[in-house]
N, C-alpha and C positions, 0 to 999 in steps of 0.2 A: 504494498500500500503506500502510496507517495503523497506527502505532505502537499498541502495546498501553497500556491505561491504566494509568498507575501508582498503586498504592496507598502512602500513607504510614501506616507503623505506627510507633509511637515502640517503640524499643527499652527494655524495662525497664532501670533503674538497677541498680547493686550492690545498694542499699539497698532497692529493691522486690523483688529476688530473695530476700534475707536476710528481708525481713518475710513472703514467701510461705512459705520454708521453716519459718520460726518458727511461722506459723499452723498448718502441719502438723505440728509435733513439740510444741506447748504448748496447753495448754487456755486458754481465754480469760482466766480468772484469771490465769494466768501471764504470758501476754502482758501485760496491763493492769499488773502489779505491776511487771515488768520496765520498761514503759515508764513508769512513776510513778518509778521509781528511776534512771532514766537522766534524766528531767526535773529531777529533785532535784539530780542532779549536777552539770548545766549551770548550773543556778540558784546553787548554791554556789560554781561557778566564776565566775560573773558578780558576785557578791557580794564575792568575794577580790580580784577586780581592780578594783572600786570602791572597796574599802578601802584599797588599795594607793595608787590614785590620789588618794585623799582624803589619806593621811599625806603624798604628795609635796606636795600642797598647801599644808597645815599646816606642813609644814617650810619650804617657801619664805617663808610669810607670816612666820613665826617668825625667819627668818634676815634679811628685809628690815628689821624692826623692831629687830634689834640693831646 
């Protein structure tokens, strides 16, 4: 007796499920606007992190000279 072939199907992630619901509820323009807004938030967070790291480096250099 031979075993039945196994089919590997990827289980959708939570993000994939949210995007599917989003596509059903919103027009494409709203989806694009929301995605652009989120990208901006992530970029602002990255810049804030970079700014904090730069301030720490400058403080270290300043205290090393004193």
